[in-house]
C-alpha positions as CSV (number, residue, x, y, z in Angstrom):
1,M,0.0,0.0,0.0
2,S,3.1,2.3,0.0
3,N,2.2,3.6,-3.4
4,L,-0.9,5.3,-2.0
5,S,-0.8,9.0,-1.3
6,T,-2.2,11.3,1.4
7,R,-5.1,13.7,0.7
8,A,-2.5,16.5,0.7
9,E,-0.4,14.7,-1.8
10,Q,-3.4,14.0,-4.0
11,L,-4.5,17.6,-4.0
12,A,-0.9,18.7,-4.8
13,A,-0.8,16.3,-7.7
14,F,-4.0,17.7,-9.1
15,D,-2.8,21.3,-8.7
16,R,0.3,20.2,-10.6
17,L,-1.8,18.8,-13.4
18,L,-3.8,22.0,-13.7
19,T,-0.6,24.1,-13.8
20,I,0.7,21.9,-16.6
21,M,-2.6,22.2,-18.5
22,D,-2.3,26.0,-18.3
23,E,1.2,25.9,-19.6
24,L,0.4,23.5,-22.5
25,R,-2.6,25.6,-23.5
26,A,-0.4,28.7,-23.5
27,Q,2.7,27.4,-25.2
28,C,2.0,24.1,-27.2
29,P,0.7,24.6,-30.8
30,W,-1.2,21.3,-30.7
31,D,-2.9,21.9,-27.4
32,Q,-3.7,25.4,-28.4
33,K,-5.5,24.2,-31.5
34,Q,-7.8,21.8,-29.8
35,T,-11.5,22.3,-29.2
36,T,-14.2,20.3,-27.5
37,E,-15.2,19.0,-30.9
38,S,-11.7,17.9,-31.8
39,L,-11.2,16.2,-28.5
40,R,-14.5,14.4,-28.6
41,H,-13.4,11.4,-30.7
42,L,-10.1,11.1,-28.9
43,T,-12.1,10.9,-25.6
44,I,-14.2,8.1,-27.0
45,E,-11.1,6.3,-28.0
46,E,-9.5,6.7,-24.6
47,T,-12.7,5.3,-23.0
48,F,-12.5,2.2,-25.1
49,E,-8.8,1.8,-24.2
50,L,-9.7,2.0,-20.5
51,S,-12.3,-0.7,-21.1
52,D,-9.7,-2.9,-22.8
53,A,-7.3,-2.5,-19.8
54,I,-10.1,-3.4,-17.4
55,L,-11.0,-6.5,-19.2
56,E,-7.4,-7.5,-19.4
57,G,-7.1,-7.1,-15.6
58,N,-3.9,-5.0,-16.0
59,P,-3.8,-2.4,-13.1
60,D,-0.8,-0.6,-14.6
61,E,-2.7,-0.1,-17.9
62,V,-5.9,0.9,-16.0
63,K,-3.8,3.6,-14.2
64,K,-2.4,4.9,-17.5
65,E,-5.7,5.0,-19.3
66,L,-7.5,6.7,-16.3
67,G,-4.8,9.3,-16.4
68,D,-5.5,9.9,-20.1
69,I,-9.2,10.4,-19.3
70,L,-8.4,12.7,-16.4
71,L,-6.3,14.8,-18.8
72,H,-9.3,15.0,-21.2
73,I,-11.5,16.2,-18.3
74,V,-9.0,18.9,-17.3
75,F,-8.6,19.8,-21.0
76,Y,-12.4,20.3,-21.4
77,A,-12.5,22.3,-18.2
78,K,-9.7,24.6,-19.4
79,I,-11.5,25.2,-22.7
80,G,-14.7,25.8,-20.8
81,S,-13.0,28.4,-18.6
82,E,-11.5,30.2,-21.7
83,E,-15.0,30.4,-23.2
84,G,-16.5,31.7,-19.9
85,N,-18.8,28.7,-19.5
86,F,-17.4,26.7,-16.6
87,D,-14.1,25.7,-15.0
88,I,-12.7,22.7,-13.1
89,A,-14.2,24.1,-9.8
90,T,-17.6,24.8,-11.0
91,L,-18.0,21.4,-12.7
92,T,-16.6,19.6,-9.7
93,N,-18.9,21.5,-7.3
94,S,-21.8,20.8,-9.6
95,L,-20.9,17.1,-9.5
96,C,-20.7,17.2,-5.7
97,E,-24.1,18.8,-5.4
98,K,-25.6,16.2,-7.7
99,L,-24.1,13.3,-5.6
100,I,-25.5,14.8,-2.5
101,R,-29.0,15.3,-4.0
102,R,-29.1,11.8,-5.4
103,H,-28.0,10.2,-2.1
104,P,-30.7,11.4,0.3
105,H,-30.2,8.2,2.4
106,I,-26.7,9.6,3.2
107,Y,-27.3,13.3,3.2
108,G,-31.1,13.4,4.0
109,D,-33.7,11.3,5.9
110,T,-34.6,8.9,3.2
111,Q,-34.2,5.2,4.1
112,A,-32.3,2.9,1.6
113,N,-30.7,-0.3,3.0
114,D,-29.9,-2.1,-0.3
115,A,-28.4,-1.2,-3.7
116,E,-31.7,-1.9,-5.5
117,T,-33.5,0.9,-3.4
118,V,-30.6,3.3,-3.9
119,S,-30.8,2.7,-7.7
120,Q,-34.6,3.2,-7.7
121,N,-34.2,6.5,-5.7
122,W,-31.5,7.7,-8.1
123,E,-33.7,7.2,-11.2
124,K,-36.6,8.9,-9.6
125,I,-34.5,12.0,-8.5
126,K,-32.8,12.0,-11.9
127,L,-36.2,12.0,-13.7
128,K,-37.4,15.0,-11.6
129,E,-34.1,16.9,-12.1
130,K,-34.0,16.6,-15.8
131,G,-37.7,17.1,-16.4
132,N,-37.9,14.2,-18.7
133,K,-41.4,13.1,-19.7
134,S,-40.2,9.6,-20.0
135,V,-38.0,7.5,-17.6
136,L,-36.1,6.4,-20.8
137,G,-35.4,10.0,-21.9
138,G,-32.0,10.0,-20.3
139,V,-30.7,7.1,-22.4
140,P,-28.2,8.5,-24.9
141,K,-29.5,7.9,-28.5
142,S,-25.9,7.2,-29.8
143,L,-25.2,4.3,-27.3
144,P,-24.4,1.0,-29.0
145,A,-27.5,-1.1,-29.3
146,L,-26.5,-3.8,-26.8
147,I,-25.6,-1.3,-24.1
148,K,-28.7,0.8,-24.8
149,A,-30.9,-2.3,-24.4
150,M,-29.4,-2.9,-20.9
151,R,-29.7,0.7,-19.9
152,I,-33.4,0.8,-21.0
153,Q,-34.1,-2.3,-19.0
154,E,-32.3,-0.9,-15.9
155,K,-34.2,2.4,-16.0
156,A,-37.5,0.6,-16.4
157,R,-36.6,-1.6,-13.4
158,G,-35.7,1.6,-11.5
159,V,-39.4,2.5,-11.4
160,G,-40.6,-1.0,-10.7
161,F,-41.3,-2.3,-14.3
162,D,-39.5,-5.6,-14.3
163,W,-40.0,-9.3,-13.9
164,E,-40.4,-10.7,-10.4
165,E,-38.5,-14.1,-10.8
166,K,-35.7,-15.1,-13.0
167,H,-37.6,-18.2,-14.3
168,Q,-40.2,-15.8,-15.8
169,V,-37.4,-14.0,-17.7
170,W,-36.0,-17.3,-19.0
171,E,-39.5,-18.4,-20.0
172,K,-39.6,-15.2,-22.2
173,V,-36.3,-16.1,-23.7
174,E,-37.5,-19.6,-24.6
175,E,-40.8,-18.1,-26.0
176,E,-38.8,-15.7,-28.2
177,M,-36.5,-18.5,-29.3
178,Q,-39.4,-20.8,-30.3
179,E,-41.0,-18.0,-32.2
180,F,-37.9,-17.4,-34.1
181,K,-37.4,-21.1,-34.7
182,E,-40.9,-21.6,-36.0
183,E,-40.7,-18.6,-38.3
184,F,-37.2,-19.2,-39.6
185,N,-36.5,-22.9,-39.2
186,A,-32.9,-23.6,-40.3
187,S,-34.0,-26.7,-42.3
188,D,-36.6,-24.8,-44.2
189,A,-35.4,-23.9,-47.7
190,R,-37.8,-21.0,-48.2
191,E,-36.5,-17.5,-48.6
192,I,-36.3,-15.6,-45.3
193,D,-38.3,-12.4,-44.9
194,Q,-35.3,-10.3,-43.8
195,E,-37.3,-7.5,-42.2
196,K,-39.4,-9.8,-40.1
197,A,-36.4,-12.0,-39.2
198,T,-34.4,-9.0,-38.1
199,A,-37.4,-7.9,-35.8
200,E,-37.8,-11.4,-34.3
201,F,-34.0,-11.7,-33.8
202,G,-34.0,-8.3,-32.1
203,D,-36.7,-9.6,-29.7
204,L,-34.7,-12.7,-28.9
205,L,-31.5,-10.7,-28.2
206,F,-33.4,-8.2,-26.0
207,S,-34.8,-11.0,-23.9
208,L,-31.4,-12.6,-23.6
209,I,-29.9,-9.3,-22.5
210,N,-32.8,-9.0,-20.0
211,Y,-32.0,-12.4,-18.5
212,A,-28.3,-11.6,-18.3
213,R,-29.1,-8.4,-16.4
214,F,-31.5,-10.3,-14.1
215,I,-28.7,-12.7,-13.0
216,D,-26.1,-9.9,-12.7
217,I,-24.2,-10.7,-15.9
218,N,-23.1,-7.7,-17.9
219,P,-23.9,-8.8,-21.5
220,E,-21.5,-6.2,-23.1
221,E,-18.7,-7.5,-20.9
222,A,-19.7,-11.1,-21.5
223,L,-19.7,-10.6,-25.3
224,E,-16.4,-8.7,-25.3
225,R,-14.8,-11.5,-23.3
226,T,-16.0,-14.0,-25.9
227,N,-14.7,-11.8,-28.7
228,L,-11.2,-11.7,-27.0
229,K,-11.3,-15.4,-26.5
230,F,-12.2,-16.0,-30.2
231,I,-9.4,-13.6,-31.4
232,K,-6.8,-15.4,-29.2
233,R,-7.9,-18.8,-30.5
234,F,-8.1,-17.7,-34.1
235,Q,-4.6,-16.1,-34.0
236,Y,-3.2,-19.3,-32.6
237,L,-4.9,-21.1,-35.6
238,E,-3.2,-18.7,-37.9
239,S,0.2,-19.1,-36.2
240,A,0.0,-22.9,-36.1
241,A,-1.0,-23.1,-39.7
242,Q,1.8,-20.8,-40.7
243,K,4.3,-23.0,-38.7
244,S,3.1,-26.1,-40.5
245,G,3.5,-24.4,-43.9
246,K,-0.1,-24.2,-44.6
247,N,-2.3,-21.3,-45.8
248,L,-5.7,-21.0,-44.1
249,A,-7.4,-20.2,-47.4
250,D,-6.2,-23.6,-48.7
251,M,-7.1,-25.6,-45.6
252,T,-10.3,-27.6,-45.0
253,L,-12.5,-26.9,-42.0
254,A,-11.6,-30.3,-40.6
255,E,-7.8,-29.3,-40.8
256,M,-8.5,-26.0,-39.2
257,D,-10.5,-27.6,-36.4
258,V,-7.4,-29.6,-35.3
259,F,-5.5,-26.3,-34.5
260,W,-8.7,-24.7,-33.1
261,N,-9.1,-27.6,-30.6
262,E,-5.5,-27.2,-29.6
263,A,-6.1,-23.5,-29.0
264,K,-9.2,-24.4,-26.8
265,K,-6.9,-26.7,-24.6
266,L,-4.5,-23.9,-24.1
């Protein structure tokens, strides 16, 4: 634990970062050129890099990527202060006030003894603050579809609209699977109605995401872990084929399966 700092050291480090940001903005041609719009796509990239580091379970990389995101936050605050809109103090105080408002069980007289109640209170307060006509109004439109589905379901749950038992959710998954199978049976040679198939498959995916959420599995994380697993196995397949003097494009599926099964054992 020797690498942890005191509160005074933490504040001094943050003050140092703010000073460096002031200097870079005043003297560095690249930093001077940046705007909130030019930084936007870089921030998104940094967020995904942090996600990669978290999934890899690498604390050093997580620290580095968090530092990059902190830099972006300070950068946006600096630009905001130059434009007279906000600075690091006003945005930090605004965050503090929001946290206090949304934790009335800590800073008020509301009772909340479990995480589920806290989450429900959070959504209700957020709805009132934002003045949204719909509970789902706060879900960003540009979220990837899988994450959006999960957030939609979580927000609906926050106001009590959810299944009561997990077996009910699984029954819904089976119902959607059966509907999809009956409509688009794999052994049926008829041409598939793509629009209808897409809609039915979407229903099936939505129900699977719902079940995952219900049993505390993050579907985005689960799918990404499977993606990474597939990448590692496929790259082993490529490497093993190359070592044996073979080209994947010229191999049969049975030949590739030999290397694939080796990768699975590893």
